[in-house]
N, C-alpha and C positions, 0 to 999 in steps of 0.2 A: 504494500500500500504506500501511498505518497507520504514522504517524510519532509517536514518543514525544513527550509534552510534558514539562515539567520535573518533574512529579510522577512520571511513569513512570521517568525517569532516576534520580531520587532513590531510589525504591523498589528498583530493581535495584542501584544502587551500594551501598545499605545492606545488601542481601542478600549481596553479594559480601564486604563488610567483615565481616559477621556470620559467614559461612562460613570466611573466612580465620582469624578468631579461634577458631572451633570446631576447625578443622584443627590449629592450633598447640597448643591445649589437648589434643587427642587425641594428637598426636605426643609431647607432653611427659608423657603418662600421666595427665593431670588429668580426662580423659573416658574412660570404659570403652568397650570394643568394642560392647557392647550399647547403651549410650547414644548412641554415635556413629552406629550403624546408621541410625535414622530421619533423622538430620540429613543424612547423606551421600545417602541415597536421595532426599530431597526436593530435593536439588541435582543429581540425575541421575547420581550416582556409584555405580557397581557395582564389585565385586571379582570379576573373571572368572577363568577357568582359568589364563591366562598373565600377565595384567596388569590393572590397573584399566581400566574402560570408562566413558567419559563420554557421556551422551546429551544432546544439545542440542535445545531446542524449536524447531520451525519452524511457528509458528502457521498453520493452514490451508494449509501448504505453500508460503508465499510467501517468496521470497528476492530481495534486490537484488544488483546486481553488486558493490557494496561489501561486502556480507555474504559473498558467494561468495569474494571475495579474502581476507577474514579467515579463513574456513574453510580455505582453501589455506595461509595462513600458519601456522595451528595445526597442520595436517598436517605441514608442513615442520619447524616448530620443536619440536613436542612429540610427534609421532606418527611413523608410518613412511611418510609421503608418500601416504597415502590415508585416506579415511573411508568410511562406509557409510550408504546411504539405507535407512530402515526402512519397514515396512508401515504406519506411522502418520505418514509424511511427515517424520519427524525425522531427525537426523544423529547417528551414533555414531562416537566415536573409540575404537578398540579397544586402543591401546597407550600410554596416557598414564601418567606417573608420578604417584603419589599427591600428592607434595609440589608438583607443578606445577599442580594443578587450580585453586587460587585465582587464580593468574596467568592461566590460560586463561579463567576466568570473567570476570576483569577486562577482558581483551581483547575478549571477546564483548560485554560491556556497552558498550564504546566504539562498537559498531556496532548497538546496539539489539537484542541477542540475549542469551539466558540459558538456563539449564538447570532453571529452577524447575518443580517438579512434573512432571518427566518420569519420575518413579518415585515409589514410596511409595503408601500407601493414601489417596489424595487424588484430586481431579478432575484428570485428565491433560490433555495438549495436545489442544485441540479440532481435529478434522480436518474436511475439506470436499472437495467435488468439485474436483479439480485443474484442471478446465476452467471453473470458475465465472467468470462475467462475460464470457466470450468465445464460449460455445457457444450455439447458437440454439434449444435446446429447453428453456430454463429459464424459470420463471415470474418469478423475480427472483434477483438475485445474493445468495448466502448469506453471503458473506464479512463484510459489516458485522455480521451477527448473530453470526458466529463471534467477531469482535473484541469485541462486547458481552459474550458469554459468557466470553471469556478474561479481560477486565478484572474481571468480577464474581467469577469463580471463583479467580483467582490469590491464593494465600495466604488464602483465606476461612477465618477461624478456626473456624467451625462445622463445616467439612467437611475439615479438615486430617488427621483420623484416622478415616476411614471404616472399615467392616468389611474392605473390600478396595479395590483400585484401581477407578477409575470413569472411563469413557470416553464422550465425547459426539461425535456427528458430525452435520453439517448439509448438506443438499443443497437446490438450488432447481429441480431438473428432475425429469421423470418417470423417466428412466433413473438408476439408483442407482450412481453412480461412486465412492461413499464407503462402500458396504456398511453403511448405517445400521441394518439389522436385525440386525447382529452386535454392536451397541454396547449399553452399559447404557442410554443414551438415544439415540434416533435422531430427527432432526427433518427434515421435508420442508416447504419453503415451498410454500404453495398460496394460491389466491385464492378467496374465498367467492363465492356467487351474487351478493351485493351489491357485489362488487369489492374487498372488504377483504382485505389480506394477513394471513396467519396461518400456522399450522403443523399438520400431522399429527404426532402424537407417539407414538412407539413406546418401550417400556421392556422391559428384561429379556433383551436379547440377549447373546450371548457364546459363545466357543468353548472351548478347553481340554478337560478330561476329560469334560465334559458339555455338548456343543455345543447351543445353543438359538437359535432365531430370536426376536427381540423381538415382543411383542404390541402391537397398536394400542390405546392407552388414551385417546386424544383424537382425534376426527375433525377438529376445527377448534379451534385455540387462537389467539385474536387476538394479533397481534404485541406489543401493549402489555403483555400478561400473561405474556410469555415467562419472565422471571426469577422471577416469583412461582410459576409452575407448576414450573419446574426445582427451586426451593427446596422445594416441597411433596414432590416425588418423592424428593429427597435426604433430607429429614427422615424420611419414612416408612422409607426404607432404613436410615438411621442408627439409627433407633429399633428396628427389628425384624430387621435383617440379622444373620446368624449371626456371632458373634465367637469361638465356641468351637471352630470347625473351619474352617481357611482354605480347604479344598476345597469348603465349602458356604457361603462368605461372600459370594459375588458376588450382585448383585441378581437375576440370572436364577434363582437357587435360591429366593429369596423370592417372586418373581412366580409361579414354578411351584408352590410349596408352597401359597401362598394361593389361586392361581387368578387369571387376569387380571382377572376382574370384581371380585373382592374387593380385589385390590391397587388397582385403579382407584378403587374406592369410598373406600379409605383416603386416596388421594392427593387426591381431590376434596374430602373432608372437611377435610383439612389445608389445602388451597388456599383453601377458603371461609373457614375459621377465621382465616386470617392475611392475607386479601386487604386490602391497604392501599395507599394512594397511594405509599408509599415504594418499592415494587417495581413500580410501573407505569411502563413505558417511555413517555416523552412523544414526540411527533412531533419535537421539537427534538433529543432524545437520539438517536433513530434517524437523523435527518437528519445529525447530526454524524458518526456512524459511517459513513454512506453517502458522505459527502464525501471520505473517504480512498480510495474505490474508484471514482472517476470514470474515464471512458474517456480514454485518451491521445490524442495529436494525430494521428489517422488521416488519411491522404491520401485525397482524393476521386479515385476511379479510374473512368475511363469504362467503360461496359458493354461496349464493343466492343474493349477492350484485349485482345490475344491472350494466351492462357495458354500458358506454355512447355511444357506437357504435349503440345502438338500438334506440337512441333518434333522433328527427328531427334536424340534425346538418348540417352546410354548406357542400356543395359538395367538396370544396377545402380541408376541414378538413378530410372528408371521404377518399379522395385520398391520403392524407398524412398518415392516419392510415394504408391504404392498402400497401403503398410503403415504408414508413420510420419507421414503428413500428413493432417490433417482439415480440413474446412470451418470457416470462422470466421463469426460472425454479421455481421461487417462485410465488405461486398463488396470483393474484391481482397486479402484477408488470409487467412492460413492458421495453423493450430495445428500445431506440429511437436514430435514426441516424440523426444528424444535417448535412444537405447537404451543402457542400462548392462548389456547382455546379450551383449556380444561373446564369441565362443567362446573358452574358456580363462580368462575373467575371472569371478570370483565375482559373481553377480548383486547389483546394488545398490552395488558398490564403485566409488569414483570417485577418481581420482588428483589430486595437487596440480596437475599441469600441466593436466589436464582442467578442474578448477575454475577456474583462472585464465583459460584460453582460453574457457570458457563465459561467464565474466564479460565478456570482450571481445565475444563474439558477441551476448550479450544487449544490450549497449550499441549495437552496430551494427545489430541486426536486430529487437529486441523491447523497445524502450523501457526497457532496463536492468533487466528483471525476469524471473525464471524461477519455475517451480513444481516442487516435488518431488511424486511421486505414490505412492499406495499400492502400485503395481506395481513400485516401486523403479526408476523412470526419472525423467528430467527433462523438463520441457515449456517450450518457448518459445511463448508464447501469441499473439504479435502479429507474425507475419512477413509482410511484403509479398510477394505472389506473384512479383514480378519478382526477388526476392532468393533464391528457393528453390534454384536451381542453385548459386549461389555458396556459400550456406550448406551445402548437401550436400557440396560439395568440402571445405570446412573440417571438417565433422563426420567425413567419411570418413578424413581424415588423423589425426583424434583417436580413431578407433575408436569413434565415437559414432553411426554411421549404419547399424548392423546392421538390415536391413529385415525385422524379425520381430515387430513389435509386434502383440500379440493372438494370436500363434501358440503352438504347443506349447513352443517354446524361449524364449519371453518369460517364463521361469520366475520365480516368486516363491520365494525360498529364504531361510531363516534361517541365521545363521552356523553353527549346529549344534555338534557335538562338537569341532570344531577350535578353538572359542573359549569356548563357554558351559558353565558348571559344571552347569547343569540338564539339558543334552542327554543323551539316551540313545544317540544315534548321530550320525554325521557326515552332513551334508546336501550339502556341496559336491562330494564325489566322485561321489555319485549323480547330481547334476545334470550334472556333466561327462560322465559316461557316456551320459546321455540326449541331451545336446547333440550329441555325436559321432554317435550313432545316427541323428539327424534333421538332419544337416548339409546334406543335399540340399534346396535351397530349393524346387525343383519339387515334390518329395514333400511338403514342409512346407506349401506353399501349397495343395496338393490337399486337405489336411485342413481348410482354412478356419480360422475362429476356434476355438481349443481351448485351455483353460487348464490349467496344471499348476503345483502348489505343493508344496513339500517342507519339512516341519517336522522338527526333530531331536528333539522331545520332545512330550509331551502338552499343554504350554502353548500349542502351536499358533501360534507367532509368525508363521509364514508363511501362516496362515489356510488350511491345506490342506483343511479341511472344505468350503469353498465353491468348490473347484476342480472342474472336470469330472473331472480325474484328480488325486487327492490322495495324497501319500505321507507317512507318519508313521514316524519312527525309534523303535524300541522295543528294550528290552534283554531278551535271552534268555540267562540264565546267563552274563552278562558278554560276550556276543557281540552285534554289531549286526545287527538284523533290521528289516524295513520292512513296515508294513501299508499296503495300498492301499484307497482309497475311490473310489467312482465316483458321478457324478450331481450333485455340488455345483454351485452357480452363484450369481452375483450380477449385478446390472445391471437387466435388464427384469424378472427374477424372482429370488427368493432361495430357495435350498434347501441343505440339509445333505447331504453325500455319505454313502453307505452303504458299510460295510466289505465288501470283495469276498470275502475268505477269509483263511486263515492267513497270517501274516507270512512274508516271504521274506528270504533272505540277500542281502547287498549285490550280489553278482555276478549275481543273477538279476533284479534290479529293472528294468534297462533293457530286458531281453528281455521282461519282463512288460508293460511299457508298449508295446513294439512289438506284442505280440500283441493287446493291447486295441485298439490303433489298427487292426490288421488286421481285427478283427471289425467295428469301426465302418465301415470302408471297404466291406467286403463286404455289410453289412446295411443301410446307409442307403438310403432310397428314392430320393433324388436326391443329386447331388454337393453340393447346398446344404443338405441336412438337417443341423441342428446335432447335435453329439454327444449333448447332453442329450435331445433328442427321440428319437434312436435308442435311447438307454439306457432312457428311460421306456417306449417301445413294446415293447422286448424283455425288459426286466428284466435282472438281473445274470447269469442262468444261462449264456448263451452266452459271455460274457466270462470268467466263472469257469472254465468248461469248458476254454477255450483256454489260459488262464494256467496252470492246474494240470494240464495234460495230462501223461500219464505220461512223455513224452520231455523234459519241462521240467527 
């Protein structure tokens, strides 16, 4: 993973000192609430319903064991012994004291971490495929380009006060494990006919109250021109994006209002006008970034070495292998997902003890590194196949081996009304009711891969629009109701889910999900037909009829 040089260390140290001074002036009354707002937001500090919340950047989801232990220390010393993994691979502390934040930032800086630009109307943390560099379906590893973007965009003076927040995601594979079409800019590494590396470029994606998929605006962008083209997109957005209405300020509104072709023309003109060698990435610069993401010291494993899946092992372990373990591009290694979806645990929450033990396990089994995922889980990317059973035993003791990855109960959930000022409804009780309804693993596995996401408000932090079954909390005269969407997806294809019908009270949501699943099971042509295929074939009518039946 990327290691800071002295310049990086100095920049982050200076930022911590700057914010400490700003905090002191604010607490002394020398800075007004309105003036302090953008200062705290660009340092990841929110004021939530019960306490301040600090969001820490996890660039492209990579964490070292040293950093995990620091997160655990902050959980213990400054929070309530847990933190939360977000859908942008970041970490949130939900119970910090305002006056402690400068000290927390100082401790984060000591392990090459920060909270810079995790909020505010700026370029946010760049996200990536959590399996980058170890999965066998990628053209190239996207992480070096994420790091190049991070260094270029961090505290960029021209883009510090955009019309609205701005998010970039990068993948290197055909399967989209970072949902790039839901981002303001999505980048996919590709190789040209001539063998040159470059990017497909999408722009104008986003969810919220007006969900839109990004439009393809460049079929092939040479890698050397990456930063120049990003700058052109941002300049067009900065120039023409709406600043008079925050609900219409995202780049998706601009792309939609201009049309993708007209927007692309504006970007190409800006790009051509400012094309200089200054923003041309050299082979040396790209190579420097790539040097931080070289393969670790994998063992050479004979082809005939037996795989422990053939041995008489516990059924719980076999289920874990089937659901939480994936093939690795290096023979004899596996990719292991640590599930943060144990029944009764809020999805994405991780305790002090779990963080410390994961750090130990990462050093024992995965070269001292882990990844956070958009699905609110943790990944060990480099596990020797001979270590799988021992690892499973350790994870099981830590309640991190729930064998449900990719299933209905591998739910993505925002903190909702229990924590967030913006939420219209609670998400966690709804998720708990659904988890209990589908606790039977045989029933769950019969459904196959099936995604469920729950957002507590229209800001869609859980990305419910792209779930096969999405749930959105809404307010009806001060009461919590929930709108259901069907047919969303991401991965091989991207699609926005469609609203099923009128919103439902909390006590009827789990039953509605059960009825939706019943229709799917009854109507699928084969046990392996995906939910989205069944939905697209049937339309929403049979699902709606069952959910809103008179006896419901």
